[in-house]
Structure formats: structure tokens, C-alpha cells
N, CA, C and O atoms as a Tripos MOL2 file, in Angstrom:
@<TRIPOS>MOLECULE
protein
  280   279    70     0     0
PROTEIN
NO_CHARGES

@<TRIPOS>ATOM
      1 N           0.6160   -1.1900    0.0480 N.3       1 MET1
      2 CA          0.0670    0.1210    0.0880 C.3       1 MET1
      3 C           0.9360    1.2540    0.1660 C.2       1 MET1
      4 O           0.5050    2.3590   -0.1650 O.2       1 MET1
      5 N           1.9220    1.1310    0.5030 N.am      2 ALA2
      6 CA          2.9390    2.5750    0.5840 C.3       2 ALA2
      7 C           3.6410    2.7380   -0.7450 C.2       2 ALA2
      8 O           4.7520    3.2590   -0.8370 O.2       2 ALA2
      9 N           2.9780    2.2910   -1.7300 N.am      3 THR3
     10 CA          3.6900    2.7020   -3.0550 C.3       3 THR3
     11 C           3.1940    4.0680   -3.7490 C.2       3 THR3
     12 O           3.6570    4.5750   -4.7700 O.2       3 THR3
     13 N           2.1940    4.5150   -2.9890 N.am      4 HIS4
     14 CA          1.6670    6.0470   -3.4980 C.3       4 HIS4
     15 C           2.7240    7.0340   -3.3020 C.2       4 HIS4
     16 O           3.4120    7.0440   -2.2810 O.2       4 HIS4
     17 N           2.8620    7.8350   -4.2260 N.am      5 ALA5
     18 CA          3.8110    8.9480   -4.0630 C.3       5 ALA5
     19 C           3.5010    9.9750   -3.1240 C.2       5 ALA5
     20 O           4.3850   10.6490   -2.5950 O.2       5 ALA5
     21 N           1.9470   10.1680   -2.8270 N.am      6 LYS6
     22 CA          1.5720   11.1720   -1.8430 C.3       6 LYS6
     23 C           0.8750   10.2450   -0.6910 C.2       6 LYS6
     24 O           0.3600    9.1440   -0.8890 O.2       6 LYS6
     25 N           0.9680   10.8850    0.4640 N.am      7 ALA7
     26 CA          0.5370   10.3140    1.5520 C.3       7 ALA7
     27 C          -1.2070   10.1990    1.6050 C.2       7 ALA7
     28 O          -1.9740   11.1200    1.3210 O.2       7 ALA7
     29 N          -1.5830    8.8630    2.0310 N.am      8 LEU8
     30 CA         -3.1380    8.8610    1.8690 C.3       8 LEU8
     31 C          -3.6640    9.1570    3.3130 C.2       8 LEU8
     32 O          -2.9610    9.0900    4.3220 O.2       8 LEU8
     33 N          -5.0510    9.5060    3.2850 N.am      9 THR9
     34 CA         -5.8760    9.8770    4.6200 C.3       9 THR9
     35 C          -6.1310    8.3470    5.1050 C.2       9 THR9
     36 O          -5.9660    7.3360    4.4230 O.2       9 THR9
     37 N          -6.5380    8.4240    6.3420 N.am     10 ALA10
     38 CA         -7.1100    7.1760    6.8470 C.3      10 ALA10
     39 C          -8.3900    6.7360    6.1070 C.2      10 ALA10
     40 O          -8.6090    5.5600    5.8170 O.2      10 ALA10
     41 N          -9.1840    7.7120    5.8350 N.am     11 ASP11
     42 CA        -10.4640    7.3100    5.2200 C.3      11 ASP11
     43 C         -10.1100    6.5390    3.8590 C.2      11 ASP11
     44 O         -10.7970    5.6020    3.4530 O.2      11 ASP11
     45 N          -8.8510    7.0700    3.1200 N.am     12 GLN12
     46 CA         -8.5230    6.5920    1.9070 C.3      12 GLN12
     47 C          -7.9200    5.0500    2.0500 C.2      12 GLN12
     48 O          -8.0130    4.1680    1.1970 O.2      12 GLN12
     49 N          -7.4250    4.9760    3.0550 N.am     13 VAL13
     50 CA         -6.7290    3.7000    3.5980 C.3      13 VAL13
     51 C          -7.9160    2.7150    3.7220 C.2      13 VAL13
     52 O          -7.9640    1.6430    3.1190 O.2      13 VAL13
     53 N          -8.7440    3.1200    4.4520 N.am     14 LYS14
     54 CA         -9.8810    2.1430    5.0840 C.3      14 LYS14
     55 C         -10.7810    1.9130    3.6610 C.2      14 LYS14
     56 O         -11.2160    0.7790    3.4610 O.2      14 LYS14
     57 N         -11.0360    2.8920    2.7570 N.am     15 GLU15
     58 CA        -11.7600    2.5400    1.6330 C.3      15 GLU15
     59 C         -10.7220    1.4430    0.7030 C.2      15 GLU15
     60 O         -11.2360    0.4410    0.2060 O.2      15 GLU15
     61 N          -9.4650    1.6820    0.5480 N.am     16 ASN16
     62 CA         -8.8280    0.6200   -0.1760 C.3      16 ASN16
     63 C          -8.9170   -0.9060    0.3100 C.2      16 ASN16
     64 O          -8.8480   -1.8840   -0.4330 O.2      16 ASN16
     65 N          -9.0830   -0.9190    1.6970 N.am     17 PHE17
     66 CA         -9.2560   -2.3150    2.2870 C.3      17 PHE17
     67 C         -10.4660   -2.7020    1.9080 C.2      17 PHE17
     68 O         -10.5530   -3.8460    1.4600 O.2      17 PHE17
     69 N         -11.5880   -1.9360    1.9810 N.am     18 ARG18
     70 CA        -13.1450   -2.2210    1.4860 C.3      18 ARG18
     71 C         -12.9160   -2.6320    0.0230 C.2      18 ARG18
     72 O         -13.3360   -3.7520   -0.2700 O.2      18 ARG18
     73 N         -12.4180   -2.0320   -0.7890 N.am     19 GLN19
     74 CA        -12.4150   -2.2540   -2.2370 C.3      19 GLN19
     75 C         -11.7080   -3.6100   -2.4430 C.2      19 GLN19
     76 O         -12.1900   -4.3820   -3.2720 O.2      19 GLN19
     77 N         -10.6750   -3.9380   -1.8000 N.am     20 ARG20
     78 CA        -10.0480   -5.2180   -2.0440 C.3      20 ARG20
     79 C         -10.6740   -6.3730   -1.3470 C.2      20 ARG20
     80 O         -10.4560   -7.5620   -1.5780 O.2      20 ARG20
     81 N         -11.5680   -5.8100   -0.3640 N.am     21 GLY21
     82 CA        -12.2410   -7.0450    0.3450 C.3      21 GLY21
     83 C         -11.2030   -7.6700    1.4400 C.2      21 GLY21
     84 O         -11.2020   -8.8650    1.7350 O.2      21 GLY21
     85 N         -10.3940   -6.7810    1.9550 N.am     22 LYS22
     86 CA         -9.5580   -7.3110    2.9970 C.3      22 LYS22
     87 C          -9.6240   -6.5300    4.2380 C.2      22 LYS22
     88 O          -9.6630   -5.3010    4.1850 O.2      22 LYS22
     89 N          -9.6400   -7.2210    5.4430 N.am     23 THR23
     90 CA        -10.0730   -6.4980    6.7060 C.3      23 THR23
     91 C          -8.7420   -5.9540    7.3420 C.2      23 THR23
     92 O          -7.6910   -6.5110    7.0260 O.2      23 THR23
     93 N          -8.7290   -4.9490    8.1780 N.am     24 ILE24
     94 CA         -7.5990   -4.5250    8.7570 C.3      24 ILE24
     95 C          -7.0360   -5.6550    9.6740 C.2      24 ILE24
     96 O          -5.8150   -5.8100    9.6960 O.2      24 ILE24
     97 N          -7.7220   -6.3390   10.3220 N.am     25 THR25
     98 CA         -7.3200   -7.2700   11.2220 C.3      25 THR25
     99 C          -6.4120   -8.2150   10.3790 C.2      25 THR25
    100 O          -5.3490   -8.5880   10.8760 O.2      25 THR25
    101 N          -6.8030   -8.6570    9.0290 N.am     26 GLN26
    102 CA         -6.1030   -9.5580    8.2350 C.3      26 GLN26
    103 C          -4.7580   -8.9000    7.8540 C.2      26 GLN26
    104 O          -3.7380   -9.5870    7.8090 O.2      26 GLN26
    105 N          -4.7430   -7.6850    7.6010 N.am     27 TRP27
    106 CA         -3.3890   -6.8900    7.0970 C.3      27 TRP27
    107 C          -2.5770   -6.7100    8.3610 C.2      27 TRP27
    108 O          -1.3550   -6.7180    8.2110 O.2      27 TRP27
    109 N          -3.0890   -6.5380    9.6610 N.am     28 ALA28
    110 CA         -2.2400   -6.6340   10.7690 C.3      28 ALA28
    111 C          -1.3820   -7.8320   11.1440 C.2      28 ALA28
    112 O          -0.2100   -7.9230   11.5090 O.2      28 ALA28
    113 N          -2.3550   -8.7300   10.9350 N.am     29 THR29
    114 CA         -1.7040  -10.3170   11.2180 C.3      29 THR29
    115 C          -0.6280  -10.6870   10.3170 C.2      29 THR29
    116 O           0.3980  -11.2570   10.6880 O.2      29 THR29
    117 N          -0.9160  -10.3130    9.0030 N.am     30 GLU30
    118 CA         -0.0480  -10.4920    7.8530 C.3      30 GLU30
    119 C           1.3910   -9.7710    8.1140 C.2      30 GLU30
    120 O           2.4710  -10.2630    7.7860 O.2      30 GLU30
    121 N           1.2440   -8.7500    8.6430 N.am     31 ASN31
    122 CA          2.3010   -7.6900    8.8420 C.3      31 ASN31
    123 C           2.8590   -7.7730   10.1090 C.2      31 ASN31
    124 O           3.7610   -6.9610   10.3160 O.2      31 ASN31
    125 N           2.5500   -8.5930   11.0930 N.am     32 GLY32
    126 CA          3.1480   -8.7740   12.4150 C.3      32 GLY32
    127 C           2.7410   -7.8180   13.3350 C.2      32 GLY32
    128 O           3.5260   -7.4750   14.2190 O.2      32 GLY32
    129 N           1.3910   -7.2310   13.2410 N.am     33 TYR33
    130 CA          1.0320   -6.2440   14.1000 C.3      33 TYR33
    131 C          -0.3280   -6.5540   14.7120 C.2      33 TYR33
    132 O          -1.1890   -7.2420   14.1640 O.2      33 TYR33
    133 N          -0.4250   -6.0090   15.8330 N.am     34 THR34
    134 CA         -1.9890   -6.4010   16.3550 C.3      34 THR34
    135 C          -2.9910   -5.5920   15.7190 C.2      34 THR34
    136 O          -2.6810   -4.5410   15.1580 O.2      34 THR34
    137 N          -4.1760   -6.0140   15.7690 N.am     35 ARG35
    138 CA         -5.4310   -5.2180   15.2420 C.3      35 ARG35
    139 C          -5.4400   -3.7940   15.8790 C.2      35 ARG35
    140 O          -5.5460   -2.7410   15.2510 O.2      35 ARG35
    141 N          -5.2990   -3.9500   17.3640 N.am     36 ASN36
    142 CA         -5.4330   -2.5090   18.1130 C.3      36 ASN36
    143 C          -4.3510   -1.7030   17.6340 C.2      36 ASN36
    144 O          -4.5860   -0.5010   17.5020 O.2      36 ASN36
    145 N          -3.0710   -2.1860   17.3140 N.am     37 GLU37
    146 CA         -1.9610   -1.1480   17.1160 C.3      37 GLU37
    147 C          -2.4310   -0.3780   15.6970 C.2      37 GLU37
    148 O          -2.2500    0.8150   15.4530 O.2      37 GLU37
    149 N          -3.0050   -1.2530   14.9240 N.am     38 VAL38
    150 CA         -3.1260   -0.6250   13.5570 C.3      38 VAL38
    151 C          -4.4100    0.4690   13.7560 C.2      38 VAL38
    152 O          -4.2880    1.6670   13.4980 O.2      38 VAL38
    153 N          -5.4940   -0.0650   14.1920 N.am     39 TYR39
    154 CA         -6.6700    0.8160   14.5670 C.3      39 TYR39
    155 C          -6.1740    2.1370   15.1200 C.2      39 TYR39
    156 O          -6.4170    3.1860   14.5250 O.2      39 TYR39
    157 N          -5.4530    2.1010   16.3000 N.am     40 ARG40
    158 CA         -4.9660    3.3440   16.9760 C.3      40 ARG40
    159 C          -4.2540    4.4020   15.7350 C.2      40 ARG40
    160 O          -4.3660    5.6270   15.6950 O.2      40 ARG40
    161 N          -3.6940    3.7400   15.0060 N.am     41 VAL41
    162 CA         -2.9300    4.5260   13.9240 C.3      41 VAL41
    163 C          -4.0060    5.1500   13.0010 C.2      41 VAL41
    164 O          -4.0300    6.3410   12.6900 O.2      41 VAL41
    165 N          -4.7700    4.3420   12.6540 N.am     42 LEU42
    166 CA         -5.7260    4.6000   11.7240 C.3      42 LEU42
    167 C          -6.8240    5.6760   12.2630 C.2      42 LEU42
    168 O          -7.3680    6.5140   11.5420 O.2      42 LEU42
    169 N          -7.0070    5.5410   13.3700 N.am     43 ASN43
    170 CA         -8.1390    6.4370   14.1910 C.3      43 ASN43
    171 C          -7.4540    7.6700   14.7400 C.2      43 ASN43
    172 O          -8.1030    8.5160   15.3560 O.2      43 ASN43
    173 N          -6.0840    7.7940   14.5140 N.am     44 GLY44
    174 CA         -5.5910    9.0450   15.2080 C.3      44 GLY44
    175 C          -5.0720    9.0610   16.7020 C.2      44 GLY44
    176 O          -4.6600   10.0590   17.2940 O.2      44 GLY44
    177 N          -5.1690    7.7450   17.2160 N.am     45 GLN45
    178 CA         -4.8740    7.7870   18.6390 C.3      45 GLN45
    179 C          -3.4640    7.6080   19.0310 C.2      45 GLN45
    180 O          -3.0470    7.7220   20.1840 O.2      45 GLN45
    181 N          -2.7150    7.3040   17.9260 N.am     46 ALA46
    182 CA         -1.2710    7.0260   17.9410 C.3      46 ALA46
    183 C          -0.6980    8.2800   17.1500 C.2      46 ALA46
    184 O          -1.2540    8.5770   16.0920 O.2      46 ALA46
    185 N           0.1840    8.8970   17.5150 N.am     47 LYS47
    186 CA          0.6360    9.9280   16.6460 C.3      47 LYS47
    187 C           1.6100    9.5960   15.4580 C.2      47 LYS47
    188 O           1.8350   10.3700   14.5280 O.2      47 LYS47
    189 N           2.2080    8.2360   15.6210 N.am     48 ALA48
    190 CA          2.9030    7.6400   14.7530 C.3      48 ALA48
    191 C           4.1380    8.4720   14.3240 C.2      48 ALA48
    192 O           4.4600    8.4650   13.1360 O.2      48 ALA48
    193 N           4.8510    9.1940   15.2370 N.am     49 ASN49
    194 CA          5.9330    9.8290   14.7670 C.3      49 ASN49
    195 C           7.1110    8.9820   14.8890 C.2      49 ASN49
    196 O           8.1640    9.4790   14.4900 O.2      49 ASN49
    197 N           7.1380    7.8630   15.3360 N.am     50 TYR50
    198 CA          8.4250    6.9800   15.6570 C.3      50 TYR50
    199 C           7.8780    5.5210   15.9870 C.2      50 TYR50
    200 O           6.6880    5.3060   16.2200 O.2      50 TYR50
    201 N           8.8070    4.6000   15.9850 N.am     51 GLY51
    202 CA          8.5940    3.3190   16.6300 C.3      51 GLY51
    203 C           7.5140    2.3780   15.7090 C.2      51 GLY51
    204 O           7.3480    2.5470   14.5020 O.2      51 GLY51
    205 N           6.8780    1.4440   16.4580 N.am     52 LYS52
    206 CA          5.9500    0.5500   15.6380 C.3      52 LYS52
    207 C           4.8860    1.3580   14.9200 C.2      52 LYS52
    208 O           4.5770    1.1690   13.7430 O.2      52 LYS52
    209 N           4.3510    2.2660   15.7080 N.am     53 ALA53
    210 CA          3.3100    3.1040   15.3550 C.3      53 ALA53
    211 C           3.6250    3.7250   13.7480 C.2      53 ALA53
    212 O           2.9100    3.6120   12.7530 O.2      53 ALA53
    213 N           4.7720    4.3200   13.8670 N.am     54 HIS54
    214 CA          5.3800    4.9110   12.6030 C.3      54 HIS54
    215 C           5.6430    4.0020   11.7800 C.2      54 HIS54
    216 O           5.6440    4.4680   10.6400 O.2      54 HIS54
    217 N           5.8870    2.8360   11.8100 N.am     55 ASP55
    218 CA          6.3520    1.8140   10.8990 C.3      55 ASP55
    219 C           5.0420    1.2840   10.2320 C.2      55 ASP55
    220 O           5.0880    0.8510    9.0800 O.2      55 ASP55
    221 N           3.6780    1.3200   11.0610 N.am     56 ILE56
    222 CA          2.5730    0.9770   10.4960 C.3      56 ILE56
    223 C           1.9180    1.9110    9.5870 C.2      56 ILE56
    224 O           1.2250    1.5910    8.6210 O.2      56 ILE56
    225 N           2.2080    3.1520    9.9960 N.am     57 ALA57
    226 CA          1.7240    4.4330    9.1360 C.3      57 ALA57
    227 C           2.3110    4.2890    7.6980 C.2      57 ALA57
    228 O           1.6810    4.3300    6.6410 O.2      57 ALA57
    229 N           3.6740    4.1080    7.8820 N.am     58 VAL58
    230 CA          4.3840    4.1570    6.4710 C.3      58 VAL58
    231 C           3.8910    2.9520    5.5970 C.2      58 VAL58
    232 O           3.6940    3.1370    4.3960 O.2      58 VAL58
    233 N           3.6680    1.6160    6.2180 N.am     59 LYS59
    234 CA          3.3490    0.6990    5.4720 C.3      59 LYS59
    235 C           1.7700    0.8300    4.8730 C.2      59 LYS59
    236 O           1.4170    0.2830    3.8280 O.2      59 LYS59
    237 N           1.0420    1.5080    5.5740 N.am     60 LEU60
    238 CA         -0.3220    1.6790    5.2030 C.3      60 LEU60
    239 C          -0.2350    2.8220    4.1930 C.2      60 LEU60
    240 O          -1.2370    2.9070    3.4830 O.2      60 LEU60
    241 N           0.6360    3.6400    3.9800 N.am     61 GLY61
    242 CA          0.7860    4.6820    3.1820 C.3      61 GLY61
    243 C           0.2790    6.2380    3.7260 C.2      61 GLY61
    244 O           0.1480    7.2740    3.0730 O.2      61 GLY61
    245 N           0.0750    6.0030    5.0340 N.am     62 LEU62
    246 CA         -0.4480    7.2720    5.8540 C.3      62 LEU62
    247 C           0.6700    8.3580    5.8950 C.2      62 LEU62
    248 O           0.3740    9.5510    5.9640 O.2      62 LEU62
    249 N           1.9990    7.9070    5.8490 N.am     63 LYS63
    250 CA          3.1670    8.7370    5.9840 C.3      63 LYS63
    251 C           4.1970    8.1570    4.8620 C.2      63 LYS63
    252 O           4.3270    6.9570    4.6170 O.2      63 LYS63
    253 N           4.8800    9.1750    4.2460 N.am     64 PRO64
    254 CA          5.7700    8.7860    3.2040 C.3      64 PRO64
    255 C           6.8480    8.1360    3.8010 C.2      64 PRO64
    256 O           7.1970    8.3610    4.9600 O.2      64 PRO64
    257 N           7.4740    7.2150    2.9400 N.am     65 THR65
    258 CA          8.8020    6.5460    3.4160 C.3      65 THR65
    259 C           9.7780    7.3990    3.6820 C.2      65 THR65
    260 O           9.7670    8.5530    3.2530 O.2      65 THR65
    261 N          10.7040    6.9190    4.4060 N.am     66 PRO66
    262 CA         11.8810    7.8970    4.5460 C.3      66 PRO66
    263 C          12.6240    8.4320    3.3280 C.2      66 PRO66
    264 O          13.1530    9.5390    3.2340 O.2      66 PRO66
    265 N          12.5780    7.4510    2.3970 N.am     67 ALA67
    266 CA         13.1930    7.7730    1.0680 C.3      67 ALA67
    267 C          12.5130    8.5670    0.3270 C.2      67 ALA67
    268 O          13.1400    9.3030   -0.4340 O.2      67 ALA67
    269 N          11.1500    8.6190    0.3550 N.am     68 MET68
    270 CA         10.2540    9.5980   -0.3170 C.3      68 MET68
    271 C          10.4390   10.8000    0.2560 C.2      68 MET68
    272 O          10.4820   11.7180   -0.5620 O.2      68 MET68
    273 N          10.5880   11.1690    1.6090 N.am     69 ALA69
    274 CA         10.6970   12.3070    2.2430 C.3      69 ALA69
    275 C          11.7990   13.0740    1.9780 C.2      69 ALA69
    276 O          11.7080   14.2970    1.8670 O.2      69 ALA69
    277 N          12.8830   12.4470    1.8580 N.am     70 ALA70
    278 CA         14.2840   13.0230    1.5660 C.3      70 ALA70
    279 C          14.3560   13.8720    0.3690 C.2      70 ALA70
    280 O          15.4250   14.3860    0.0400 O.2      70 ALA70
@<TRIPOS>BOND
     1     1     2 1
     2     2     3 1
     3     3     4 2
     4     3     5 am
     5     5     6 1
     6     6     7 1
     7     7     8 2
     8     7     9 am
     9     9    10 1
    10    10    11 1
    11    11    12 2
    12    11    13 am
    13    13    14 1
    14    14    15 1
    15    15    16 2
    16    15    17 am
    17    17    18 1
    18    18    19 1
    19    19    20 2
    20    19    21 am
    21    21    22 1
    22    22    23 1
    23    23    24 2
    24    23    25 am
    25    25    26 1
    26    26    27 1
    27    27    28 2
    28    27    29 am
    29    29    30 1
    30    30    31 1
    31    31    32 2
    32    31    33 am
    33    33    34 1
    34    34    35 1
    35    35    36 2
    36    35    37 am
    37    37    38 1
    38    38    39 1
    39    39    40 2
    40    39    41 am
    41    41    42 1
    42    42    43 1
    43    43    44 2
    44    43    45 am
    45    45    46 1
    46    46    47 1
    47    47    48 2
    48    47    49 am
    49    49    50 1
    50    50    51 1
    51    51    52 2
    52    51    53 am
    53    53    54 1
    54    54    55 1
    55    55    56 2
    56    55    57 am
    57    57    58 1
    58    58    59 1
    59    59    60 2
    60    59    61 am
    61    61    62 1
    62    62    63 1
    63    63    64 2
    64    63    65 am
    65    65    66 1
    66    66    67 1
    67    67    68 2
    68    67    69 am
    69    69    70 1
    70    70    71 1
    71    71    72 2
    72    71    73 am
    73    73    74 1
    74    74    75 1
    75    75    76 2
    76    75    77 am
    77    77    78 1
    78    78    79 1
    79    79    80 2
    80    79    81 am
    81    81    82 1
    82    82    83 1
    83    83    84 2
    84    83    85 am
    85    85    86 1
    86    86    87 1
    87    87    88 2
    88    87    89 am
    89    89    90 1
    90    90    91 1
    91    91    92 2
    92    91    93 am
    93    93    94 1
    94    94    95 1
    95    95    96 2
    96    95    97 am
    97    97    98 1
    98    98    99 1
    99    99   100 2
   100    99   101 am
   101   101   102 1
   102   102   103 1
   103   103   104 2
   104   103   105 am
   105   105   106 1
   106   106   107 1
   107   107   108 2
   108   107   109 am
   109   109   110 1
   110   110   111 1
   111   111   112 2
   112   111   113 am
   113   113   114 1
   114   114   115 1
   115   115   116 2
   116   115   117 am
   117   117   118 1
   118   118   119 1
   119   119   120 2
   120   119   121 am
   121   121   122 1
   122   122   123 1
   123   123   124 2
   124   123   125 am
   125   125   126 1
   126   126   127 1
   127   127   128 2
   128   127   129 am
   129   129   130 1
   130   130   131 1
   131   131   132 2
   132   131   133 am
   133   133   134 1
   134   134   135 1
   135   135   136 2
   136   135   137 am
   137   137   138 1
   138   138   139 1
   139   139   140 2
   140   139   141 am
   141   141   142 1
   142   142   143 1
   143   143   144 2
   144   143   145 am
   145   145   146 1
   146   146   147 1
   147   147   148 2
   148   147   149 am
   149   149   150 1
   150   150   151 1
   151   151   152 2
   152   151   153 am
   153   153   154 1
   154   154   155 1
   155   155   156 2
   156   155   157 am
   157   157   158 1
   158   158   159 1
   159   159   160 2
   160   159   161 am
   161   161   162 1
   162   162   163 1
   163   163   164 2
   164   163   165 am
   165   165   166 1
   166   166   167 1
   167   167   168 2
   168   167   169 am
   169   169   170 1
   170   170   171 1
   171   171   172 2
   172   171   173 am
   173   173   174 1
   174   174   175 1
   175   175   176 2
   176   175   177 am
   177   177   178 1
   178   178   179 1
   179   179   180 2
   180   179   181 am
   181   181   182 1
   182   182   183 1
   183   183   184 2
   184   183   185 am
   185   185   186 1
   186   186   187 1
   187   187   188 2
   188   187   189 am
   189   189   190 1
   190   190   191 1
   191   191   192 2
   192   191   193 am
   193   193   194 1
   194   194   195 1
   195   195   196 2
   196   195   197 am
   197   197   198 1
   198   198   199 1
   199   199   200 2
   200   199   201 am
   201   201   202 1
   202   202   203 1
   203   203   204 2
   204   203   205 am
   205   205   206 1
   206   206   207 1
   207   207   208 2
   208   207   209 am
   209   209   210 1
   210   210   211 1
   211   211   212 2
   212   211   213 am
   213   213   214 1
   214   214   215 1
   215   215   216 2
   216   215   217 am
   217   217   218 1
   218   218   219 1
   219   219   220 2
   220   219   221 am
   221   221   222 1
   222   222   223 1
   223   223   224 2
   224   223   225 am
   225   225   226 1
   226   226   227 1
   227   227   228 2
   228   227   229 am
   229   229   230 1
   230   230   231 1
   231   231   232 2
   232   231   233 am
   233   233   234 1
   234   234   235 1
   235   235   236 2
   236   235   237 am
   237   237   238 1
   238   238   239 1
   239   239   240 2
   240   239   241 am
   241   241   242 1
   242   242   243 1
   243   243   244 2
   244   243   245 am
   245   245   246 1
   246   246   247 1
   247   247   248 2
   248   247   249 am
   249   249   250 1
   250   250   251 1
   251   251   252 2
   252   251   253 am
   253   253   254 1
   254   254   255 1
   255   255   256 2
   256   255   257 am
   257   257   258 1
   258   258   259 1
   259   259   260 2
   260   259   261 am
   261   261   262 1
   262   262   263 1
   263   263   264 2
   264   263   265 am
   265   265   266 1
   266   266   267 1
   267   267   268 2
   268   267   269 am
   269   269   270 1
   270   270   271 1
   271   271   272 2
   272   271   273 am
   273   273   274 1
   274   274   275 1
   275   275   276 2
   276   275   277 am
   277   277   278 1
   278   278   279 1
   279   279   280 2
@<TRIPOS>SUBSTRUCTURE
     1 MET1         2 RESIDUE 1 A MET
     2 ALA2         6 RESIDUE 1 A ALA
     3 THR3        10 RESIDUE 1 A THR
     4 HIS4        14 RESIDUE 1 A HIS
     5 ALA5        18 RESIDUE 1 A ALA
     6 LYS6        22 RESIDUE 1 A LYS
     7 ALA7        26 RESIDUE 1 A ALA
     8 LEU8        30 RESIDUE 1 A LEU
     9 THR9        34 RESIDUE 1 A THR
    10 ALA10       38 RESIDUE 1 A ALA
    11 ASP11       42 RESIDUE 1 A ASP
    12 GLN12       46 RESIDUE 1 A GLN
    13 VAL13       50 RESIDUE 1 A VAL
    14 LYS14       54 RESIDUE 1 A LYS
    15 GLU15       58 RESIDUE 1 A GLU
    16 ASN16       62 RESIDUE 1 A ASN
    17 PHE17       66 RESIDUE 1 A PHE
    18 ARG18       70 RESIDUE 1 A ARG
    19 GLN19       74 RESIDUE 1 A GLN
    20 ARG20       78 RESIDUE 1 A ARG
    21 GLY21       82 RESIDUE 1 A GLY
    22 LYS22       86 RESIDUE 1 A LYS
    23 THR23       90 RESIDUE 1 A THR
    24 ILE24       94 RESIDUE 1 A ILE
    25 THR25       98 RESIDUE 1 A THR
    26 GLN26      102 RESIDUE 1 A GLN
    27 TRP27      106 RESIDUE 1 A TRP
    28 ALA28      110 RESIDUE 1 A ALA
    29 THR29      114 RESIDUE 1 A THR
    30 GLU30      118 RESIDUE 1 A GLU
    31 ASN31      122 RESIDUE 1 A ASN
    32 GLY32      126 RESIDUE 1 A GLY
    33 TYR33      130 RESIDUE 1 A TYR
    34 THR34      134 RESIDUE 1 A THR
    35 ARG35      138 RESIDUE 1 A ARG
    36 ASN36      142 RESIDUE 1 A ASN
    37 GLU37      146 RESIDUE 1 A GLU
    38 VAL38      150 RESIDUE 1 A VAL
    39 TYR39      154 RESIDUE 1 A TYR
    40 ARG40      158 RESIDUE 1 A ARG
    41 VAL41      162 RESIDUE 1 A VAL
    42 LEU42      166 RESIDUE 1 A LEU
    43 ASN43      170 RESIDUE 1 A ASN
    44 GLY44      174 RESIDUE 1 A GLY
    45 GLN45      178 RESIDUE 1 A GLN
    46 ALA46      182 RESIDUE 1 A ALA
    47 LYS47      186 RESIDUE 1 A LYS
    48 ALA48      190 RESIDUE 1 A ALA
    49 ASN49      194 RESIDUE 1 A ASN
    50 TYR50      198 RESIDUE 1 A TYR
    51 GLY51      202 RESIDUE 1 A GLY
    52 LYS52      206 RESIDUE 1 A LYS
    53 ALA53      210 RESIDUE 1 A ALA
    54 HIS54      214 RESIDUE 1 A HIS
    55 ASP55      218 RESIDUE 1 A ASP
    56 ILE56      222 RESIDUE 1 A ILE
    57 ALA57      226 RESIDUE 1 A ALA
    58 VAL58      230 RESIDUE 1 A VAL
    59 LYS59      234 RESIDUE 1 A LYS
    60 LEU60      238 RESIDUE 1 A LEU
    61 GLY61      242 RESIDUE 1 A GLY
    62 LEU62      246 RESIDUE 1 A LEU
    63 LYS63      250 RESIDUE 1 A LYS
    64 PRO64      254 RESIDUE 1 A PRO
    65 THR65      258 RESIDUE 1 A THR
    66 PRO66      262 RESIDUE 1 A PRO
    67 ALA67      266 RESIDUE 1 A ALA
    68 MET68      270 RESIDUE 1 A MET
    69 ALA69      274 RESIDUE 1 A ALA
    70 ALA70      278 RESIDUE 1 A ALA
């Protein structure tokens, strides 16, 4: 999902999941995260400036990858 040149909004990420017929829980499990960690990032409860939350945000496309930001 993080292949987009522009960062996505949480609503866009959720819509992408709906269009693909995939749940957030499935994505979390496949990527080694808990469902709650992913939902905290998507719902804005985690700032995702660093650590695991930041990694989740980058993989979801909510934040640009460090290479894209440079």
C-alpha cells in the first residue's frame, strides 16, 4: 500500500481495504502487528512519529517512506 507518491488519509486507506475485500485485522496479522495497534494509527490515537506506530503508518501509506521524504 505504501507505493503511493502522496500520503493517503485514514479514510482512503480504509476505503482501499474495503475495495480489496480485506480486513484491517487480516492486514495486521500478515504484517506482524496487532489489530489494536493498527486501529490506533488509523483512528489518530497514536501520533505515529516513531517506533512501531510509525512503521504501521508508513506501510499503510499514511506517511511517506523516509526515502520519499528526503
